[in-house]
N, C-alpha and C positions, 0 to 999 in steps of 0.2 A: 190338276196333278202338276208338279213342278215343271213337267217335262212338256205340257201342252204350250203351243206357239200359235203365234197370230201374225200374219204376214199382211201387210199394207203395201198395195201398188200405187204409186204416184206416177200421174201422167203431167208433165211439164210440155207447155207449149209456148216457144220464143220465135223471134226472128231466125231466119238460117244464117248459116257460116259464121264470120266474123262479127256480125249484127246481133248476135246471140246476148252477149252481155247487156245490150242496150235496152234496159228497161228499169221500171220503177215498182215492180211488184204489181198488186192490184190498182196501184195510183196510175199504171200507165193507161188505164181508160181515161182518166182525166186528162193525162199529157200524153196523148197518142203519138204514136210514130209519124202520123202526117203532119201534127202540129208542130214537131221539133224539125220535120225537114222544112216545112214552111219558113219556120224562124230562120232557120240557117240559109234557106235561100233568099230571104228577104235582107239578110244581114252579110249575103254574098260571101258565107263562110263554109258551104259545103265542099266536102272534099273535089279534088279534080280527078282523083284516081282512088280506088277503094285499097285502104291501109289495113294493118291489123287493128288499128284502133281509129275506126270511121267518125267522123265529126259527131255523127246523130249519138254514137256510143259515149263519147267524151260528153255531151251535153247531159247523158243520164247518170253520167259518173258523177257528175257536179251537183245535180238534183239530189242522188242518193247520199252525197258527202253532207247535205243538211240534214239527213236523218241520223248521221253517224259523226258527229263533229267531235267525237272524243278519240278518232283513231285517224290515221293517215290517209291519204288517197291510195296506196297500195292496200292498205287495210279494207277499205271501201271495194276497191275490185274484187278484192278475195270474197266479200259478201256477195257482190253482184254473180259472180261465178259458184257461189257454194251450192246452188240448187240445180247447177248445170252438169253434174258428174256425168260422164260418158260422152260429152261433147269435146270436139278438139277446139278450145277456147285458148287465146293468145294469154302470154302471162308476161306481160309489160313489167320491166322495173321502176322504179320511181323517177328516174330521169326520163324515160320515155313517156311516162304520165304527165310529168311535167312539160315537156315539149308539146305535147297534144293540146294542152290546157292553154299554152301559149299561142297555138296555132289558130284556135277557133276564135280567142279574145273575148270581150264582154259582150259584143254587139248581139249575137244570137240569143244570150241570156236575158238580153233587155228587150228583143222583139218577143221571146216567149213570155216575159211577164206582161208584155203589153196584151198577148192574145189572151191570158188567164185572168188578168185583173177585171174585177167587177163586183156586184153585190151579190154573185150567186142566185140561180133561180127561186123564185118563190120569196125572196126576201122579204121580211115583215115591214109593215107600214103604219105611219101614224096618220089618222085621218087624212090618208090618201098620198101621204109625203114619205120618200124613202129617207129615213135618220141615218145621218152619217156624222162622223166627228173628224176633227181634224187635231193633231197634236203632233210634238217632236219627242225624241228619245235620243239615246246617244249609245255608241258601241264602242268597243275597245279592239284595237287592231295591232299588229305584231311591231314591237319598237324596233324598226329597221332605219337607216338613214334614208332609204327610197320613200318610206311610209311617213316620216317627218318632214319631207320637203312638200308634203300637200296636207296631211292631217297634224295637228296640235295636241298637245298636253293641255289639260283643264289646270287651272292655276287656282289657288286658294290660300287662305291665312295659314294652312298646316302644310303647305308645301304643294308641290305639282303632282298630277297624277303617274302613276307609273307608267303606263301606256299611253301612245296617243289615241284619240278618240275621233270618231267620224259623228256627224248628226243625223240622223233619219227623220223626215217628217212625211206623214202619210196622211191619207184619208180613208177611213174605214166604215164600212156599214155596222152600224149598230146592232142590227137583227141577227146578222150571221158571224160578225167580226171578220169578213174576207176584206181584203185590202181592194180598194177601188184605183187607188193611185199611190205613187211613193216618190221622193227624190231625196237624195243623200249627197253628203260631200264633208268638207272640212268643218271641224267642230268651231271654229272661228268665227262663221257666221251664223246668224241667230235664225230662228223659226220663221220670223216675220219676214225674212228676206227670201228664205225658201219658199213660203207659203204662195205668191202668187202664181208661180209655175204651176202648182197643184189644182189651181182654181180652173185649169182646162178642163178639168173632169165633171165640174160641176154643171147640173141643167136645171130647167124648170121640173118642177115636180119632187126635187131634192130639198132636203132642210139640214142645213149643216150645223152642229154645236161645235163650241169652241169655248177656251179658257181664257181669262185676262189679257194673256199674252197676246190675243188678235183683237181685242176690242178696242181697235183705234179706227178713226174716220176713214182712212186710206185702205185698211182691210175689209171694212164694211162695204165702201164704194166699190171695191173690186169684185166682192162676192155678189152683189146686187146686181152688177151689171151682166153676170152669167145667168140671170133669171131665176136663180136658186133662191130659196127662202134661208134667213139664218137666225139662229139663236146663241148669243154670246155673251158671256158674263164681263161686265166692265169693271172698272176699278170704281170703288164707291166716291173716290173723291173727283172723279171725271165729271166736269161741268156739262151737264145735259138740261140746259134749260128747256121749261115747258111751251110747247107751241098750242096744244089742246090739252084738257082735262078730260077722260075717260070716266064713265060712270063706275067702272069697277076699282078705281084707285090708281090704274096706271096712267100713262100719258104719253103723248107723242113728243118727239123731237128731232132735229135733223143730225145727220153725221155726216159730213161732206155734202154730196148732192142727194143724201136718201134721207128720207123720213122715216124712224123707226119709233117702235112703241117701248117703253121703259116700265120694268117691272121691278119694284123694289120690294123685297121679302126679307123677312128674318126668320130662319129657321131653328127650331130648339129642339134639340136631343137628349132625350131623358135615358141615361144608361141605367142598367142593371144596379150599379152600384157607383159610387162618387157623384162629383158635381154635374149638374148640367152644363151643356155646350151651346152656345148660342152663335150664330154666325149670319151676317148679312150677305144677302146674293142680289145684286144689281143685275138684272138680264135686259139685253136689247135684242129686239126682234124685228123683223119685216113682215111677221103676222099680226097686222095692225087690226084686223077684225076683232073686237074684244068678246063678242057674241058667239062666234065660231069657236075662237081660241081663247078659251078662259084662264085668266091669269094663273090659277093656282094649278091647272093642268099644264101649262108651261113649265112652271117651277119644277113640279114632278118630272115632267118629260126630260129636263135638263140633266138629270142625275143619269141619264144614259149614256153621256158623254164618257163616263169611266169604262166603257166598253172597249174604248182605244187603249185604255191603261192596260187591261186585261189581256189584249193582243199583243201588246208589247211584252207582258210577264211570260205569255206562250211562247213567244219568239225568242226571248234572251234568256229566260229562266228554265222553261221547260224544254226546249230543243237544244239551245247552246249550253245551257246549265251554268249561266254566269263564265262562261269561256270566251278567251280572246279568239278573234277569228284567224285565220290559217294564212292567209297570202301575204307575201313579204314586200308585195310590190303595189303600187296605186291601181295600176290597171288589174292585178290580180283581186285587190279589195272590191273592185267593182264588178268584176265577174263573179265573186263569192256572194256579195250581198243579193245581187240579182236573183242566182240561184237558190239562195236560201228564202227570199220572198215567192219564188216560184213553188218551192216544196211546201213552205207554211200555206200558200194560197189552194195548193192540191189538198191538203188535210182538210181545211175548211170547206172546201167545196164538197169532199166526201163527207164529211158530216152534216152539211146543209141537205145533200140528196137523200141521205139515210133518214134524217128527222122529218123532211118531207112526205115519207111515206105513211105517216100516222098522226094524228090529231094530238097525241097525248105529250109529244115531246117537241122541243124547239132546239134549234143551235146552241143556245145558251145554257140548255140543261146537260148538254152533252161532256163528257170528260176528255179533254183535248190530251192528257197523259195516255189514256187508254188508245186513244186513235192513232198517237204516234208510236207505241210500242206494237200494236198490231200491224201499222204499216212497215216496220222495221222487220218483224218475222215474214211479212209476205215477200221481201225483197231477198231474204236469206233464202227463202224457199223456192223464189223464182214462181210465185203462186198468182195466178190470173192475170199474167202478162197478156195473153190473146186469149179471148173468149169465144166460144161458139154458141149460137142459139141466141136466147132472147137475152137483153142486156139486165144484168142485176144491179139494180141502182142501189140495194142495200150495200152487198157485199160483205165479206168478212170484217172488213173495219166497221162498217154500219153497224152489223149485228153486235159486235163486242161493244160499242157505243151503247146502242138501245138496250143492252142486257143490264148495263150499270149507269143509270142516269143521275145526274147529280140533284139533290133535292133544291127546292125554291130556298134561294139565299135569305138568310135570315137579316134583319134589321141590326146594324152593328155600327160601332164607331171606332175609327183607327187614326192614330196620330199621323199627319203626314210628316215624315222625318227621313232624313238620309239613312238607309239600310246599312250601306258600306261606306263608312268614312273614309276620306283620303288616307290619314293617318290611323292604323289601327290603335294607336296608344292614346288617341283622345276622342271619343265619342262625342256626338253633338248634344252635351248639355246632360240634364239627368231625368230624360223624358221617358215616361212610362210607356212602353212599347206593346203593352198587351191590347188586344182586340177585345172589347166589351160589347155583348149584345145590347140592343137598346130597346125599352119597354114602351117608347113612345116618340113619335118623331111629329113635331106641329110645326105648321107653316101660316106666318102671319103677314099679310100685305101691309106695307109701311104706308102711310098716307104722303102723298106728293107733296113737293115742296111748293110755297105759295110766292 
């Protein structure tokens, strides 16, 4: 009957007192109170006295802002408090929130990211090696005088970019798309200059994939010095004279102080329609045992490098939806980027935990958009902030992801072009931007030079 009713009673358990708004919904399990407090203590940013906006609560406000990039900090605060009706929580204005963010600074977020960073438990390996990728990307920051003193616009033939830009360079675990380490700064400094800072995260048992921007002797020598292995694409015109020819068609050469193996391959893609596309790949690797590491397998493995591009897509297009960052000062930008990296990492860890519970799913089959939207709902409802009893590794986020897994990606080709030109009136040529499914991909190893 129309008069029938259903009553749902929901129990919300959060921290007591002024700490109640300090949560990240279900993701609080991954970024617990103790971890945030440890980061604050390490950065010497814990409050001397308990305020209406304790430092821990401000950190969670910054993390939650990464889930809601389309609203201001006052709106994010309202999201954190919307599931706490009945509790006496603070109602700070925008000025108070700004002062609180400035009070704690960027150091606690940097420390928190260091605690969260890593490949995630159970990360997939190839021949016992943790496969990672390094690459850079750019992000837009607000066009203020303060930001322009550090960050610069991108210049081009069609004019300068509308907003100043920062450059972010990261190392990502290809099997889980979790961030192992990251560094960022002015766009005027190139990826090769930032990269050596990231080599601190490399260890024996890791295999680093990189594109042609890193295929130089100094980079190869620096990576090899960490005891990690590498698989890097080199420029086709780079002189790599043979020291020894191997039976599989590859050869040994030296790059700096390192002896590497060179694999020269030609990849032919046959699309469903249109002409075939051929491209030459010249790879250099420290995996010199041609019997254990077949050349054809390494060429196929190199395709995993694109996982870092997908990570940047999730960060910039799915989370930020192409938006400019919020902060109007360089210190605020540093704080915001570290908070965004922490939130992204927490989502990726939640996905990895969920998919690890069953053999049928992998983190690469997870729908990141579903995880993001479910996490947003959990923040609004203040759900699963503090749990009792057995730890639920899957959670509502994981169950939503597992319920709607992505199918295995089909072979396809896509032109690599600038999707958003500096000038909206002049696109980059008359390029067909359609993604065409491929009916065949052939890899042929080229003969070594004599």
